[in-house]
PDBQT receptor file of N, H, CA, C and O in Angstrom, charges set to zero:
ATOM      1  N   VAL A   1       3.378 -14.641   1.851  1.00  0.00    +0.000 N 
ATOM      2  CA  VAL A   1       2.107 -13.978   1.638  1.00  0.00    +0.000 C 
ATOM      3  C   VAL A   1       0.983 -15.017   1.556  1.00  0.00    +0.000 C 
ATOM      4  O   VAL A   1      -0.107 -14.801   2.086  1.00  0.00    +0.000 OA
ATOM      5  N   SER A   2       1.250 -16.117   0.904  1.00  0.00    +0.000 N 
ATOM      6  H   SER A   2       2.135 -16.292   0.474  1.00  0.00    +0.000 HD
ATOM      7  CA  SER A   2       0.226 -17.154   0.764  1.00  0.00    +0.000 C 
ATOM      8  C   SER A   2      -0.216 -17.695   2.119  1.00  0.00    +0.000 C 
ATOM      9  O   SER A   2      -1.403 -17.932   2.342  1.00  0.00    +0.000 OA
ATOM     10  N   GLU A   3       0.739 -17.887   3.018  1.00  0.00    +0.000 N 
ATOM     11  H   GLU A   3       1.704 -17.695   2.836  1.00  0.00    +0.000 HD
ATOM     12  CA  GLU A   3       0.417 -18.395   4.353  1.00  0.00    +0.000 C 
ATOM     13  C   GLU A   3      -0.421 -17.386   5.132  1.00  0.00    +0.000 C 
ATOM     14  O   GLU A   3      -1.376 -17.763   5.811  1.00  0.00    +0.000 OA
ATOM     15  N   ILE A   4      -0.072 -16.121   5.039  1.00  0.00    +0.000 N 
ATOM     16  H   ILE A   4       0.704 -15.815   4.488  1.00  0.00    +0.000 HD
ATOM     17  CA  ILE A   4      -0.849 -15.078   5.717  1.00  0.00    +0.000 C 
ATOM     18  C   ILE A   4      -2.265 -15.061   5.158  1.00  0.00    +0.000 C 
ATOM     19  O   ILE A   4      -3.235 -14.996   5.914  1.00  0.00    +0.000 OA
ATOM     20  N   ALA A   5      -2.386 -15.118   3.832  1.00  0.00    +0.000 N 
ATOM     21  H   ALA A   5      -1.598 -15.171   3.218  1.00  0.00    +0.000 HD
ATOM     22  CA  ALA A   5      -3.698 -15.104   3.189  1.00  0.00    +0.000 C 
ATOM     23  C   ALA A   5      -4.552 -16.272   3.671  1.00  0.00    +0.000 C 
ATOM     24  O   ALA A   5      -5.736 -16.111   3.967  1.00  0.00    +0.000 OA
ATOM     25  N   ARG A   6      -3.943 -17.433   3.744  1.00  0.00    +0.000 N 
ATOM     26  H   ARG A   6      -2.981 -17.564   3.503  1.00  0.00    +0.000 HD
ATOM     27  CA  ARG A   6      -4.678 -18.608   4.204  1.00  0.00    +0.000 C 
ATOM     28  C   ARG A   6      -5.157 -18.411   5.641  1.00  0.00    +0.000 C 
ATOM     29  O   ARG A   6      -6.302 -18.719   5.970  1.00  0.00    +0.000 OA
ATOM     30  N   ARG A   7      -4.279 -17.900   6.483  1.00  0.00    +0.000 N 
ATOM     31  H   ARG A   7      -3.349 -17.650   6.215  1.00  0.00    +0.000 HD
ATOM     32  CA  ARG A   7      -4.625 -17.734   7.901  1.00  0.00    +0.000 C 
ATOM     33  C   ARG A   7      -5.720 -16.701   8.135  1.00  0.00    +0.000 C 
ATOM     34  O   ARG A   7      -6.544 -16.863   9.035  1.00  0.00    +0.000 OA
ATOM     35  N   VAL A   8      -5.733 -15.640   7.330  1.00  0.00    +0.000 N 
ATOM     36  H   VAL A   8      -5.064 -15.508   6.599  1.00  0.00    +0.000 HD
ATOM     37  CA  VAL A   8      -6.749 -14.602   7.530  1.00  0.00    +0.000 C 
ATOM     38  C   VAL A   8      -7.974 -14.796   6.640  1.00  0.00    +0.000 C 
ATOM     39  O   VAL A   8      -8.941 -14.039   6.730  1.00  0.00    +0.000 OA
ATOM     40  N   GLY A   9      -7.928 -15.812   5.784  1.00  0.00    +0.000 N 
ATOM     41  H   GLY A   9      -7.143 -16.427   5.712  1.00  0.00    +0.000 HD
ATOM     42  CA  GLY A   9      -9.081 -16.120   4.949  1.00  0.00    +0.000 C 
ATOM     43  C   GLY A   9      -9.297 -15.149   3.804  1.00  0.00    +0.000 C 
ATOM     44  O   GLY A   9     -10.432 -14.899   3.400  1.00  0.00    +0.000 OA
ATOM     45  N   LYS A  10      -8.206 -14.599   3.279  1.00  0.00    +0.000 N 
ATOM     46  H   LYS A  10      -7.283 -14.802   3.607  1.00  0.00    +0.000 HD
ATOM     47  CA  LYS A  10      -8.288 -13.662   2.156  1.00  0.00    +0.000 C 
ATOM     48  C   LYS A  10      -7.478 -14.206   0.993  1.00  0.00    +0.000 C 
ATOM     49  O   LYS A  10      -6.651 -15.103   1.161  1.00  0.00    +0.000 OA
ATOM     50  N   GLU A  11      -7.724 -13.654  -0.191  1.00  0.00    +0.000 N 
ATOM     51  H   GLU A  11      -8.395 -12.926  -0.327  1.00  0.00    +0.000 HD
ATOM     52  CA  GLU A  11      -6.962 -14.039  -1.374  1.00  0.00    +0.000 C 
ATOM     53  C   GLU A  11      -5.525 -13.543  -1.242  1.00  0.00    +0.000 C 
ATOM     54  O   GLU A  11      -5.268 -12.526  -0.598  1.00  0.00    +0.000 OA
ATOM     55  N   ARG A  12      -4.596 -14.267  -1.853  1.00  0.00    +0.000 N 
ATOM     56  H   ARG A  12      -4.805 -15.093  -2.375  1.00  0.00    +0.000 HD
ATOM     57  CA  ARG A  12      -3.187 -13.883  -1.811  1.00  0.00    +0.000 C 
ATOM     58  C   ARG A  12      -2.971 -12.493  -2.394  1.00  0.00    +0.000 C 
ATOM     59  O   ARG A  12      -2.196 -11.704  -1.853  1.00  0.00    +0.000 OA
ATOM     60  N   THR A  13      -3.659 -12.189  -3.502  1.00  0.00    +0.000 N 
ATOM     61  H   THR A  13      -4.288 -12.830  -3.942  1.00  0.00    +0.000 HD
ATOM     62  CA  THR A  13      -3.482 -10.875  -4.126  1.00  0.00    +0.000 C 
ATOM     63  C   THR A  13      -3.963  -9.758  -3.209  1.00  0.00    +0.000 C 
ATOM     64  O   THR A  13      -3.353  -8.690  -3.164  1.00  0.00    +0.000 OA
ATOM     65  N   TYR A  14      -5.048  -9.991  -2.478  1.00  0.00    +0.000 N 
ATOM     66  H   TYR A  14      -5.544 -10.859  -2.515  1.00  0.00    +0.000 HD
ATOM     67  CA  TYR A  14      -5.561  -8.991  -1.540  1.00  0.00    +0.000 C 
ATOM     68  C   TYR A  14      -4.505  -8.685  -0.482  1.00  0.00    +0.000 C 
ATOM     69  O   TYR A  14      -4.211  -7.522  -0.207  1.00  0.00    +0.000 OA
ATOM     70  N   VAL A  15      -3.942  -9.726   0.102  1.00  0.00    +0.000 N 
ATOM     71  H   VAL A  15      -4.180 -10.671  -0.122  1.00  0.00    +0.000 HD
ATOM     72  CA  VAL A  15      -2.931  -9.550   1.151  1.00  0.00    +0.000 C 
ATOM     73  C   VAL A  15      -1.700  -8.854   0.574  1.00  0.00    +0.000 C 
ATOM     74  O   VAL A  15      -1.140  -7.956   1.203  1.00  0.00    +0.000 OA
ATOM     75  N   SER A  16      -1.287  -9.261  -0.600  1.00  0.00    +0.000 N 
ATOM     76  H   SER A  16      -1.742  -9.990  -1.111  1.00  0.00    +0.000 HD
ATOM     77  CA  SER A  16      -0.125  -8.653  -1.240  1.00  0.00    +0.000 C 
ATOM     78  C   SER A  16      -0.336  -7.160  -1.455  1.00  0.00    +0.000 C 
ATOM     79  O   SER A  16       0.561  -6.359  -1.194  1.00  0.00    +0.000 OA
ATOM     80  N   HIS A  17      -1.512  -6.788  -1.927  1.00  0.00    +0.000 N 
ATOM     81  H   HIS A  17      -2.241  -7.439  -2.139  1.00  0.00    +0.000 HD
ATOM     82  CA  HIS A  17      -1.817  -5.373  -2.163  1.00  0.00    +0.000 C 
ATOM     83  C   HIS A  17      -1.862  -4.594  -0.855  1.00  0.00    +0.000 C 
ATOM     84  O   HIS A  17      -1.415  -3.449  -0.796  1.00  0.00    +0.000 OA
ATOM     85  N   GLN A  18      -2.396  -5.206   0.185  1.00  0.00    +0.000 N 
ATOM     86  H   GLN A  18      -2.759  -6.136   0.137  1.00  0.00    +0.000 HD
ATOM     87  CA  GLN A  18      -2.477  -4.525   1.476  1.00  0.00    +0.000 C 
ATOM     88  C   GLN A  18      -1.094  -4.309   2.089  1.00  0.00    +0.000 C 
ATOM     89  O   GLN A  18      -0.891  -3.373   2.863  1.00  0.00    +0.000 OA
ATOM     90  N   MET A  19      -0.155  -5.170   1.745  1.00  0.00    +0.000 N 
ATOM     91  H   MET A  19      -0.320  -5.930   1.117  1.00  0.00    +0.000 HD
ATOM     92  CA  MET A  19       1.194  -5.082   2.301  1.00  0.00    +0.000 C 
ATOM     93  C   MET A  19       2.115  -4.174   1.482  1.00  0.00    +0.000 C 
ATOM     94  O   MET A  19       3.235  -3.885   1.903  1.00  0.00    +0.000 OA
ATOM     95  N   ARG A  20       1.653  -3.730   0.332  1.00  0.00    +0.000 N 
ATOM     96  H   ARG A  20       0.743  -3.964  -0.010  1.00  0.00    +0.000 HD
ATOM     97  CA  ARG A  20       2.502  -2.937  -0.565  1.00  0.00    +0.000 C 
ATOM     98  C   ARG A  20       3.134  -1.721   0.116  1.00  0.00    +0.000 C 
ATOM     99  O   ARG A  20       4.315  -1.463  -0.117  1.00  0.00    +0.000 OA
ATOM    100  N   PRO A  21       2.410  -0.961   0.945  1.00  0.00    +0.000 N 
ATOM    101  CA  PRO A  21       3.062   0.197   1.596  1.00  0.00    +0.000 C 
ATOM    102  C   PRO A  21       4.269  -0.190   2.444  1.00  0.00    +0.000 C 
ATOM    103  O   PRO A  21       5.144   0.642   2.682  1.00  0.00    +0.000 OA
ATOM    104  N   LEU A  22       4.328  -1.427   2.899  1.00  0.00    +0.000 N 
ATOM    105  H   LEU A  22       3.617  -2.103   2.706  1.00  0.00    +0.000 HD
ATOM    106  CA  LEU A  22       5.467  -1.863   3.709  1.00  0.00    +0.000 C 
ATOM    107  C   LEU A  22       6.741  -1.985   2.882  1.00  0.00    +0.000 C 
ATOM    108  O   LEU A  22       7.832  -2.102   3.441  1.00  0.00    +0.000 OA
ATOM    109  N   ARG A  23       6.614  -1.960   1.560  1.00  0.00    +0.000 N 
ATOM    110  H   ARG A  23       5.728  -1.866   1.107  1.00  0.00    +0.000 HD
ATOM    111  CA  ARG A  23       7.789  -2.006   0.682  1.00  0.00    +0.000 C 
ATOM    112  C   ARG A  23       8.496  -0.655   0.624  1.00  0.00    +0.000 C 
ATOM    113  O   ARG A  23       9.641  -0.558   0.182  1.00  0.00    +0.000 OA
ATOM    114  N   LEU A  24       7.798   0.387   1.078  1.00  0.00    +0.000 N 
ATOM    115  H   LEU A  24       6.868   0.308   1.437  1.00  0.00    +0.000 HD
ATOM    116  CA  LEU A  24       8.394   1.716   1.082  1.00  0.00    +0.000 C 
ATOM    117  C   LEU A  24       9.430   1.818   2.194  1.00  0.00    +0.000 C 
ATOM    118  O   LEU A  24       9.337   1.127   3.209  1.00  0.00    +0.000 OA
ATOM    119  N   LYS A  25      10.411   2.680   1.994  1.00  0.00    +0.000 N 
ATOM    120  H   LYS A  25      10.487   3.242   1.170  1.00  0.00    +0.000 HD
ATOM    121  CA  LYS A  25      11.392   2.960   3.037  1.00  0.00    +0.000 C 
ATOM    122  C   LYS A  25      10.663   3.644   4.193  1.00  0.00    +0.000 C 
ATOM    123  O   LYS A  25       9.640   4.293   3.971  1.00  0.00    +0.000 OA
ATOM    124  N   PRO A  26      11.167   3.513   5.419  1.00  0.00    +0.000 N 
ATOM    125  CA  PRO A  26      10.491   4.125   6.572  1.00  0.00    +0.000 C 
ATOM    126  C   PRO A  26      10.191   5.612   6.388  1.00  0.00    +0.000 C 
ATOM    127  O   PRO A  26       9.113   6.074   6.762  1.00  0.00    +0.000 OA
ATOM    128  N   GLU A  27      11.127   6.361   5.818  1.00  0.00    +0.000 N 
ATOM    129  H   GLU A  27      12.002   5.985   5.514  1.00  0.00    +0.000 HD
ATOM    130  CA  GLU A  27      10.883   7.794   5.623  1.00  0.00    +0.000 C 
ATOM    131  C   GLU A  27       9.794   8.033   4.583  1.00  0.00    +0.000 C 
ATOM    132  O   GLU A  27       9.058   9.016   4.672  1.00  0.00    +0.000 OA
ATOM    133  N   GLN A  28       9.687   7.140   3.596  1.00  0.00    +0.000 N 
ATOM    134  H   GLN A  28      10.286   6.342   3.524  1.00  0.00    +0.000 HD
ATOM    135  CA  GLN A  28       8.619   7.246   2.599  1.00  0.00    +0.000 C 
ATOM    136  C   GLN A  28       7.270   6.917   3.235  1.00  0.00    +0.000 C 
ATOM    137  O   GLN A  28       6.264   7.556   2.928  1.00  0.00    +0.000 OA
ATOM    138  N   GLN A  29       7.250   5.927   4.116  1.00  0.00    +0.000 N 
ATOM    139  H   GLN A  29       8.067   5.408   4.366  1.00  0.00    +0.000 HD
ATOM    140  CA  GLN A  29       6.018   5.571   4.819  1.00  0.00    +0.000 C 
ATOM    141  C   GLN A  29       5.520   6.749   5.648  1.00  0.00    +0.000 C 
ATOM    142  O   GLN A  29       4.329   7.059   5.642  1.00  0.00    +0.000 OA
ATOM    143  N   LEU A  30       6.432   7.403   6.357  1.00  0.00    +0.000 N 
ATOM    144  H   LEU A  30       7.400   7.152   6.361  1.00  0.00    +0.000 HD
ATOM    145  CA  LEU A  30       6.062   8.546   7.187  1.00  0.00    +0.000 C 
ATOM    146  C   LEU A  30       5.546   9.692   6.332  1.00  0.00    +0.000 C 
ATOM    147  O   LEU A  30       4.534  10.312   6.659  1.00  0.00    +0.000 OA
ATOM    148  N   SER A  31       6.240   9.972   5.241  1.00  0.00    +0.000 N 
ATOM    149  H   SER A  31       7.062   9.468   4.976  1.00  0.00    +0.000 HD
ATOM    150  CA  SER A  31       5.821  11.035   4.335  1.00  0.00    +0.000 C 
ATOM    151  C   SER A  31       4.443  10.741   3.751  1.00  0.00    +0.000 C 
ATOM    152  O   SER A  31       3.601  11.634   3.657  1.00  0.00    +0.000 OA
ATOM    153  N   LEU A  32       4.216   9.498   3.362  1.00  0.00    +0.000 N 
ATOM    154  H   LEU A  32       4.900   8.772   3.438  1.00  0.00    +0.000 HD
ATOM    155  CA  LEU A  32       2.920   9.102   2.815  1.00  0.00    +0.000 C 
ATOM    156  C   LEU A  32       1.830   9.233   3.872  1.00  0.00    +0.000 C 
ATOM    157  O   LEU A  32       0.736   9.713   3.575  1.00  0.00    +0.000 OA
ATOM    158  N   ALA A  33       2.114   8.815   5.093  1.00  0.00    +0.000 N 
ATOM    159  H   ALA A  33       3.003   8.424   5.334  1.00  0.00    +0.000 HD
ATOM    160  CA  ALA A  33       1.129   8.928   6.173  1.00  0.00    +0.000 C 
ATOM    161  C   ALA A  33       0.742  10.388   6.393  1.00  0.00    +0.000 C 
ATOM    162  O   ALA A  33      -0.434  10.701   6.577  1.00  0.00    +0.000 OA
ATOM    163  N   GLU A  34       1.730  11.274   6.372  1.00  0.00    +0.000 N 
ATOM    164  H   GLU A  34       2.685  11.019   6.223  1.00  0.00    +0.000 HD
ATOM    165  CA  GLU A  34       1.449  12.703   6.533  1.00  0.00    +0.000 C 
ATOM    166  C   GLU A  34       0.591  13.215   5.386  1.00  0.00    +0.000 C 
ATOM    167  O   GLU A  34      -0.336  13.997   5.599  1.00  0.00    +0.000 OA
ATOM    168  N   GLU A  35       0.901  12.774   4.165  1.00  0.00    +0.000 N 
ATOM    169  H   GLU A  35       1.654  12.139   3.992  1.00  0.00    +0.000 HD
ATOM    170  CA  GLU A  35       0.129  13.190   2.992  1.00  0.00    +0.000 C 
ATOM    171  C   GLU A  35      -1.317  12.694   3.088  1.00  0.00    +0.000 C 
ATOM    172  O   GLU A  35      -2.249  13.426   2.756  1.00  0.00    +0.000 OA
ATOM    173  N   ILE A  36      -1.499  11.469   3.536  1.00  0.00    +0.000 N 
ATOM    174  H   ILE A  36      -0.742  10.874   3.806  1.00  0.00    +0.000 HD
ATOM    175  CA  ILE A  36      -2.844  10.905   3.696  1.00  0.00    +0.000 C 
ATOM    176  C   ILE A  36      -3.652  11.758   4.661  1.00  0.00    +0.000 C 
ATOM    177  O   ILE A  36      -4.808  12.087   4.395  1.00  0.00    +0.000 OA
ATOM    178  N   LEU A  37      -3.038  12.115   5.783  1.00  0.00    +0.000 N 
ATOM    179  H   LEU A  37      -2.099  11.848   6.000  1.00  0.00    +0.000 HD
ATOM    180  CA  LEU A  37      -3.738  12.913   6.792  1.00  0.00    +0.000 C 
ATOM    181  C   LEU A  37      -4.003  14.335   6.318  1.00  0.00    +0.000 C 
ATOM    182  O   LEU A  37      -5.104  14.854   6.502  1.00  0.00    +0.000 OA
ATOM    183  N   GLU A  38      -3.006  14.969   5.711  1.00  0.00    +0.000 N 
ATOM    184  H   GLU A  38      -2.112  14.547   5.561  1.00  0.00    +0.000 HD
ATOM    185  CA  GLU A  38      -3.145  16.355   5.263  1.00  0.00    +0.000 C 
ATOM    186  C   GLU A  38      -4.170  16.507   4.146  1.00  0.00    +0.000 C 
ATOM    187  O   GLU A  38      -4.972  17.441   4.147  1.00  0.00    +0.000 OA
ATOM    188  N   LYS A  39      -4.136  15.578   3.193  1.00  0.00    +0.000 N 
ATOM    189  H   LYS A  39      -3.485  14.819   3.192  1.00  0.00    +0.000 HD
ATOM    190  CA  LYS A  39      -4.999  15.683   2.016  1.00  0.00    +0.000 C 
ATOM    191  C   LYS A  39      -6.269  14.860   2.132  1.00  0.00    +0.000 C 
ATOM    192  O   LYS A  39      -7.164  14.984   1.297  1.00  0.00    +0.000 OA
ATOM    193  N   GLY A  40      -6.359  14.022   3.154  1.00  0.00    +0.000 N 
ATOM    194  H   GLY A  40      -5.632  13.921   3.833  1.00  0.00    +0.000 HD
ATOM    195  CA  GLY A  40      -7.528  13.159   3.294  1.00  0.00    +0.000 C 
ATOM    196  C   GLY A  40      -7.659  12.188   2.133  1.00  0.00    +0.000 C 
ATOM    197  O   GLY A  40      -8.751  11.991   1.600  1.00  0.00    +0.000 OA
ATOM    198  N   LEU A  41      -6.535  11.576   1.737  1.00  0.00    +0.000 N 
ATOM    199  H   LEU A  41      -5.648  11.736   2.170  1.00  0.00    +0.000 HD
ATOM    200  CA  LEU A  41      -6.550  10.672   0.587  1.00  0.00    +0.000 C 
ATOM    201  C   LEU A  41      -7.482   9.484   0.815  1.00  0.00    +0.000 C 
ATOM    202  O   LEU A  41      -7.581   8.952   1.921  1.00  0.00    +0.000 OA
ATOM    203  N   THR A  42      -8.154   9.088  -0.250  1.00  0.00    +0.000 N 
ATOM    204  H   THR A  42      -8.073   9.520  -1.148  1.00  0.00    +0.000 HD
ATOM    205  CA  THR A  42      -8.987   7.894  -0.211  1.00  0.00    +0.000 C 
ATOM    206  C   THR A  42      -8.087   6.669  -0.346  1.00  0.00    +0.000 C 
ATOM    207  O   THR A  42      -6.892   6.797  -0.610  1.00  0.00    +0.000 OA
ATOM    208  N   LEU A  43      -8.659   5.496  -0.167  1.00  0.00    +0.000 N 
ATOM    209  H   LEU A  43      -9.631   5.393   0.047  1.00  0.00    +0.000 HD
ATOM    210  CA  LEU A  43      -7.896   4.261  -0.326  1.00  0.00    +0.000 C 
ATOM    211  C   LEU A  43      -7.341   4.158  -1.743  1.00  0.00    +0.000 C 
ATOM    212  O   LEU A  43      -6.179   3.799  -1.931  1.00  0.00    +0.000 OA
ATOM    213  N   ALA A  44      -8.162   4.469  -2.732  1.00  0.00    +0.000 N 
ATOM    214  H   ALA A  44      -9.107   4.761  -2.579  1.00  0.00    +0.000 HD
ATOM    215  CA  ALA A  44      -7.714   4.395  -4.126  1.00  0.00    +0.000 C 
ATOM    216  C   ALA A  44      -6.579   5.383  -4.387  1.00  0.00    +0.000 C 
ATOM    217  O   ALA A  44      -5.611   5.050  -5.070  1.00  0.00    +0.000 OA
ATOM    218  N   GLU A  45      -6.694   6.593  -3.847  1.00  0.00    +0.000 N 
ATOM    219  H   GLU A  45      -7.481   6.864  -3.292  1.00  0.00    +0.000 HD
ATOM    220  CA  GLU A  45      -5.644   7.592  -4.026  1.00  0.00    +0.000 C 
ATOM    221  C   GLU A  45      -4.354   7.160  -3.325  1.00  0.00    +0.000 C 
ATOM    222  O   GLU A  45      -3.256   7.385  -3.834  1.00  0.00    +0.000 OA
ATOM    223  N   THR A  46      -4.500   6.547  -2.169  1.00  0.00    +0.000 N 
ATOM    224  H   THR A  46      -5.392   6.365  -1.756  1.00  0.00    +0.000 HD
ATOM    225  CA  THR A  46      -3.336   6.064  -1.428  1.00  0.00    +0.000 C 
ATOM    226  C   THR A  46      -2.640   4.956  -2.203  1.00  0.00    +0.000 C 
ATOM    227  O   THR A  46      -1.414   4.943  -2.303  1.00  0.00    +0.000 OA
ATOM    228  N   ARG A  47      -3.407   4.037  -2.746  1.00  0.00    +0.000 N 
ATOM    229  H   ARG A  47      -4.404   4.047  -2.664  1.00  0.00    +0.000 HD
ATOM    230  CA  ARG A  47      -2.822   2.958  -3.554  1.00  0.00    +0.000 C 
ATOM    231  C   ARG A  47      -2.061   3.531  -4.744  1.00  0.00    +0.000 C 
ATOM    232  O   ARG A  47      -0.962   3.080  -5.069  1.00  0.00    +0.000 OA
ATOM    233  N   GLU A  48      -2.656   4.527  -5.388  1.00  0.00    +0.000 N 
ATOM    234  H   GLU A  48      -3.548   4.893  -5.124  1.00  0.00    +0.000 HD
ATOM    235  CA  GLU A  48      -2.014   5.159  -6.536  1.00  0.00    +0.000 C 
ATOM    236  C   GLU A  48      -0.699   5.817  -6.114  1.00  0.00    +0.000 C 
ATOM    237  O   GLU A  48       0.306   5.693  -6.814  1.00  0.00    +0.000 OA
ATOM    238  N   ARG A  49      -0.700   6.508  -4.987  1.00  0.00    +0.000 N 
ATOM    239  H   ARG A  49      -1.516   6.609  -4.418  1.00  0.00    +0.000 HD
ATOM    240  CA  ARG A  49       0.523   7.163  -4.497  1.00  0.00    +0.000 C 
ATOM    241  C   ARG A  49       1.612   6.131  -4.203  1.00  0.00    +0.000 C 
ATOM    242  O   ARG A  49       2.779   6.354  -4.524  1.00  0.00    +0.000 OA
ATOM    243  N   VAL A  50       1.239   5.010  -3.599  1.00  0.00    +0.000 N 
ATOM    244  H   VAL A  50       0.291   4.828  -3.338  1.00  0.00    +0.000 HD
ATOM    245  CA  VAL A  50       2.222   3.961  -3.306  1.00  0.00    +0.000 C 
ATOM    246  C   VAL A  50       2.842   3.467  -4.604  1.00  0.00    +0.000 C 
ATOM    247  O   VAL A  50       4.058   3.301  -4.693  1.00  0.00    +0.000 OA
ATOM    248  N   ARG A  51       2.011   3.234  -5.603  1.00  0.00    +0.000 N 
ATOM    249  H   ARG A  51       1.023   3.369  -5.530  1.00  0.00    +0.000 HD
ATOM    250  CA  ARG A  51       2.523   2.762  -6.896  1.00  0.00    +0.000 C 
ATOM    251  C   ARG A  51       3.457   3.793  -7.518  1.00  0.00    +0.000 C 
ATOM    252  O   ARG A  51       4.490   3.438  -8.087  1.00  0.00    +0.000 OA
ATOM    253  N   GLU A  52       3.093   5.077  -7.408  1.00  0.00    +0.000 N 
ATOM    254  H   GLU A  52       2.254   5.365  -6.946  1.00  0.00    +0.000 HD
ATOM    255  CA  GLU A  52       3.944   6.140  -7.945  1.00  0.00    +0.000 C 
ATOM    256  C   GLU A  52       5.294   6.162  -7.231  1.00  0.00    +0.000 C 
ATOM    257  O   GLU A  52       6.341   6.263  -7.871  1.00  0.00    +0.000 OA
ATOM    258  N   ILE A  53       5.263   6.068  -5.915  1.00  0.00    +0.000 N 
ATOM    259  H   ILE A  53       4.413   5.987  -5.395  1.00  0.00    +0.000 HD
ATOM    260  CA  ILE A  53       6.497   6.103  -5.130  1.00  0.00    +0.000 C 
ATOM    261  C   ILE A  53       7.381   4.908  -5.471  1.00  0.00    +0.000 C 
ATOM    262  O   ILE A  53       8.601   5.038  -5.566  1.00  0.00    +0.000 OA
ATOM    263  N   LEU A  54       6.768   3.758  -5.653  1.00  0.00    +0.000 N 
ATOM    264  H   LEU A  54       5.777   3.652  -5.576  1.00  0.00    +0.000 HD
ATOM    265  CA  LEU A  54       7.527   2.551  -5.984  1.00  0.00    +0.000 C 
ATOM    266  C   LEU A  54       7.980   2.533  -7.442  1.00  0.00    +0.000 C 
ATOM    267  O   LEU A  54       8.768   1.677  -7.843  1.00  0.00    +0.000 OA
ATOM    268  N   GLY A  55       7.474   3.488  -8.234  1.00  0.00    +0.000 N 
ATOM    269  H   GLY A  55       6.834   4.184  -7.908  1.00  0.00    +0.000 HD
ATOM    270  CA  GLY A  55       7.873   3.565  -9.630  1.00  0.00    +0.000 C 
ATOM    271  C   GLY A  55       7.189   2.555 -10.514  1.00  0.00    +0.000 C 
ATOM    272  O   GLY A  55       7.730   2.144 -11.540  1.00  0.00    +0.000 OA
ATOM    273  N   ARG A  56       5.995   2.154 -10.116  1.00  0.00    +0.000 N 
ATOM    274  H   ARG A  56       5.555   2.488  -9.282  1.00  0.00    +0.000 HD
ATOM    275  CA  ARG A  56       5.235   1.184 -10.911  1.00  0.00    +0.000 C 
ATOM    276  C   ARG A  56       4.037   1.884 -11.531  1.00  0.00    +0.000 C 
ATOM    277  O   ARG A  56       3.236   2.487 -10.817  1.00  0.00    +0.000 OA
ATOM    278  N   PRO A  57       3.906   1.815 -12.841  1.00  0.00    +0.000 N 
ATOM    279  CA  PRO A  57       2.770   2.470 -13.495  1.00  0.00    +0.000 C 
ATOM    280  C   PRO A  57       1.455   1.787 -13.141  1.00  0.00    +0.000 C 
ATOM    281  O   PRO A  57       1.415   0.594 -12.837  1.00  0.00    +0.000 OA
ATOM    282  N   LEU A  58       0.388   2.567 -13.189  1.00  0.00    +0.000 N 
ATOM    283  H   LEU A  58       0.421   3.535 -13.436  1.00  0.00    +0.000 HD
ATOM    284  CA  LEU A  58      -0.940   1.998 -12.961  1.00  0.00    +0.000 C 
ATOM    285  C   LEU A  58      -1.323   1.140 -14.143  1.00  0.00    +0.000 C 
ATOM    286  O   LEU A  58      -0.944   1.426 -15.279  1.00  0.00    +0.000 OA
ATOM    287  N   LYS A  59      -2.076   0.087 -13.876  1.00  0.00    +0.000 N 
ATOM    288  H   LYS A  59      -2.384  -0.145 -12.954  1.00  0.00    +0.000 HD
ATOM    289  CA  LYS A  59      -2.519  -0.808 -14.952  1.00  0.00    +0.000 C 
ATOM    290  C   LYS A  59      -3.821  -0.316 -15.521  1.00  0.00    +0.000 C 
ATOM    291  O   LYS A  59      -4.365  -0.930 -16.439  1.00  0.00    +0.000 OA
TER     292      LYS A  59
């Protein structure tokens, strides 16, 4: 992640957060994508859903 962050000129935490949906199983990614489209989820709502799916509480 650090190398990617350096190459794209972003902070490591930013890149890590952007990659979080990739931690989901493929079927979870598809389900989330459908939910985003159906409900018109915002970025913040999408981040929250990813955290819920991964079983990580919001800070």
